[in-house]
C-alpha positions, 0 to 999 in steps of 0.5 A, a space after each residue: 499499499 502507498 501511504 501517499 495515495 492513503 493518507 487517512 490510512 497513515 494517519 490512523 496507523 500513527 494515531 494507533 501507534 501513539 495510543 498504543 504508546 500513551 497506554 503503554 507509557 501512561 503514568 498517573 503519577 504525572 498528576 501528583 503535582 496537582 494533586 499536592 497542590 489542591 491538597 496543600 491549598 485546602 490544608 493551608 500547609 505544604 502536602 507532598 506525595 511520594 506516588 499518586 495512581 488512579 484506577 478508572 471504571 464505574 467504581 474508580 480508585 485514586 491511591 495516594 502513597 507516602 502522604 506528607 502534611 508538613 509543619 506550619 513554619 516555626 515548627 522546625 524540621 522535626 517529625 511532620 504534622 501528619 503522614 500515611 503510607 498509603 491512602 485509597 479512595 474509592 468514588 463514582 467518577 460519573 457523579 463526581 462529574 455532577 458535583 455529588 461525591 459518593 465515595 464507597 470506601 476509604 482505606 487509610 494505612 499507617 496514618 501517623 499524626 504529630 500535634 504539638 506546640 512551639 516555645 511561642 504557644 503556637 499549635 501546628 494543628 490549627 490548619 485552614 480547613 478547620 477555620 470559617 467553617 460553615 454548614 454541617 460537616 460532610 456537606 455534599 460527600 457520601 462515604 460508605 466505609 471508612 477503615 483505619 489500620 496501625 494508626 499512631 498519634 502523638 500530642 505534646 503541649 508544653 502549656 499543658 505539660 502533656 506528652 501523649 501517644 495514642 494507637 488507633 484503628 478500626 475493627 470489623 463488627 460481627 454483624 458486618 456493619 460499619 467498622 468501629 473505632 478502637 484507641 489506646 493512649 499513655 503518656 503524661 498530662 498535666 505532669 501526671 501519668 495518663 492512659 486512656 482506652 477508647 471504643 467508639 462507633 464508626 467515624 462516619 457516624 459523626 456526621 449524622 446529627 440525629 444518629 446517637 455516636 456510642 461512646 466508651 471511655 476509660 481515662 486514668 490521669 495520675 490518681 484520678 479515673 473517669 469512666 464514661 458510657 452512653 451515646 453523644 448526639 451529633 458530637 462534631 457539634 456537641 449537641 447532646 449527651 446520654 452518658 453514665 459517668 463514674 469519677 474516682 480519685 484521691 482529691 477532687 481538686 485534681 479533676 481541674 486537669 481534665 475539666 478546667 474548673 477549680 475545685 476544692 481539696 477533698 479525701 479520696 472520692 467515688 461518685 457515679 450519676 448521669 452526664 448529659 448536655 442540653 441548653 448550653 449545660 453540661 449536667 452531672 445529675 442524680 450522682 451519689 457516692 462518697 467523699 472521704 468518710 461522707 456521703 454525697 449526692 445531687 447534681 452539678 451543671 456547668 455553663 461554659 463562658 467566654 470569661 469564666 464558667 458558671 457552675 451551679 450545683 445542689 448537693 446533699 449529704 445524710 452524714 458528713 465527717 467535719 474533717 472531710 471539709 478541711 479543704 474549705 479552710 486550708 486544712 488537710 482534708 480527711 482523717 489521718 487514719 484513713 487508709 486511702 489518702 494520697 501520699 500528698 494528703 498523708 504528708 500534709 497531715 504529718 506536717 500539720 501533727 508536727 506543727 506547733 500551730 493550730 490554725 490553718 496556715 495554707 493560703 487560698 489560691 486567689 486566681 482559682 478563686 477568680 477562675 469560675 463563678 459558682 451557686 452552690 446549695 449544700 445541706 448536711 443531715 448529721 455532722 460528725 467529728 471528735 469533740 463536735 457539738 454541731 448537728 445539721 448544716 445548711 450553706 449557700 456559697 456564691 462566687 462572682 469574679 472572685 467576690 465569695 459569699 457564704 450566706 447562709 452558713 448555719 449549723 444546728 446545735 440540738 434545738 438551736 443554731 448558729 446562723 452565720 454569714 461570711 464574705 471573702 473578696 478575693 478581687 483584693 490581694 490579700 483577701 478581705 473578709 467580714 463575718 458574723 455569726 448569731 448563736 440562737 438558743 444553742 443547746 448547752 446539753 449538745 455541747 456537754 454531751 461531747 465531753 463524755 464527762 460532764 452534763 448540762 442543760 440550757 440555752 446560749 445566745 449571743 453574737 460574733 463578728 470579725 473583719 480581716 485581711 489575709 489570704 489563710 485562716 491563720 492570717 485572717 484570725 491573726 490581724 482581724 478586729 471584731 468581738 464575741 458576746 455570749 449569754 446564758 441564764 437559767 440552766 444547769 452544769 455538772 457540779 463536777 465541772 464547777 468543783 474542778 474550776 475551783 480546785 475543790 478536791 473533796 466536792 469534785 470527788 463526791 460530784 464524780 460519784 454524782 453526789 450532787 450531779 448538777 449545780 444550777 446556773 444563775 448566770 453565765 456572761 462574757 464579752 470579748 473584744 479582738 484587736 489585731 488578733 488579739 482576743 481580750 476579755 472583757 468580761 467572763 463570769 459565771 454565777 452557779 449555786 456552788 461558786 462564782 467563776 470569773 475569767 481574765 486574760 487573753 489569746 493571741 490569735 497571731 502567735 497561737 498562744 493563751 494566757 488565761 486566769 480563773 478564778 472561783 469563789 465557792 459559796 459553801 464551806 468544803 473540805 480539801 479546797 484549794 484556794 488557787 486560781 486555775 492558769 491556762 498558758 502556752 500555745 493553743 495546740 498544747 496549752 498547759 493547765 494547773 493551779 497558779 504557783 506560789 501559794 500552792 508549792 508546799 501542797 504538791 501532793 494534792 496538785 498532783 492528785 488533781 492532774 487526771 481531773 484537770 485534763 478534761 477541763 482544759 479541753 472544756 475551757 474553749 466551750 465554757 469561757 464564752 458567755 454573755 448572761 442575761 436575765 434580770 438577776 443576770 443582768 444586774 450581775 454583769 452590770 455590778 461586775 462591769 462597774 467594778 472593773 470599769 469596763 461596762 458592756 455597751 448597752 443592755 443585753 437583748 434577749 434572743 
């Protein structure tokens, strides 16, 4: 055949040869730069791939090998932000040409992530694709299946003192449904050891707003253990939750590392309840459990805020151990003998035991006080503690931008109560504090019960107030100003107590045998002034059928020392009476109690015999020395005594 005579044939042959050569030599990898450019533009970071391939067909496949997402500027040339050994995407080509992306399957092999922050606090995972989002996630894309194998992700952040590595993959379901996600993690978070185990639904269901996403999560961060099991609604937009939540740990304050909300120091706890989300509120409801040796239940709600989160809670305890509330005043929480205290808590108790000081001196954390707003109501049906005459507790705590209000803060004492209110202004440094307490028919019988030795009956009333500055209880009391007035009229008290106060050995022995067991109180009155942390006695007067008792001296709350003198004038003749004042002096934590030296030096043997009986008296002195008596007889006696000492009380006593 002559090609000149048949040019069309020549053209056909050349075209066929070119097509054959194109088919034989075609390499889809030629499109790699285009794919890299499109991916880089979408993520806002350089993206490179080692190889690109494409398999056309009714269901086409695109294969990317050696995918690497580089770090933003400022993160050096360390491990890249992300990578994957192989990514295979199946899609319907003709649907894609019409603008609808149907992806029957995506498979990702050996994905790697390296999320970290730099010295300036910038984070390498803040990519353009996550900014200015609009519409629902996954709009216009229909993915049928997602498989992940041998995934690994590292998260490191200096500000959080965190370095956690997670491994993850998808697993087939026994029923052939969409594969579910499994993840395990370990490392450190907030400088504490961190582990986590997660099992969730298919990643593809995250885009389905109406489909609940199953969650099974176990987290351990230091001594804190969290368990979540249930479902999330539209988790990408955090639309709702229906979860069982279990919290266990050594200290509720350590939860701040996970939830970002400062909580008070507590002994070990174990709480279980329901966690849900609605109306922009995260709610932990119907929970119950224990904190230390106290039970605790109720609800706890958090409203995330732009400046500060807002926390609202309604809490209840049937029985509360007072030591479990020690964190509220800066003391080590819980009982030292508890077996499950953390090492830090045991060390704190050991320091308190070894310290000569009695008042808690650990400063309150002012930034924590300012970090969140609170509105918490708490009720306790019964309060327990060593030598503790308090019964039920009712308190409402409000914190707004560092202004703390405890009002009411009420304690029951038998048939009466102590009604108090406290304001701490942590907007200033040091904290400014004002507090008042009204003693309303406080039951003397309930107080005496705690001595296990003395008895009594009657009602005590009065008022205390203080103004102070300081960042700890010790600083506040050690620099405070205020006063304390208490009164009692009528009632009775153990005759043993009065006899011991007068060192009446003979009558004390008889009283210990119950002969007589009580003496009537005509009047008890006290008036103390607090000036720069020193509590001075204006009046301390007890008038009983057995004797008149007068107290004088001071308590230095700053130095935590006491110098006190109790004088007793018996009204009846008695054998073996030792007419000497009782002296209480030394440190508040361990004062010395005994007869005044000098005139009794020659009578050492009886004094030594009294030592055993004086010990409970020393424990009872802080309870009996405060009183401002009032009835007609009592008012006259107080006035007469005040005029004799030149320090009359202000105004007339008023009956509660």
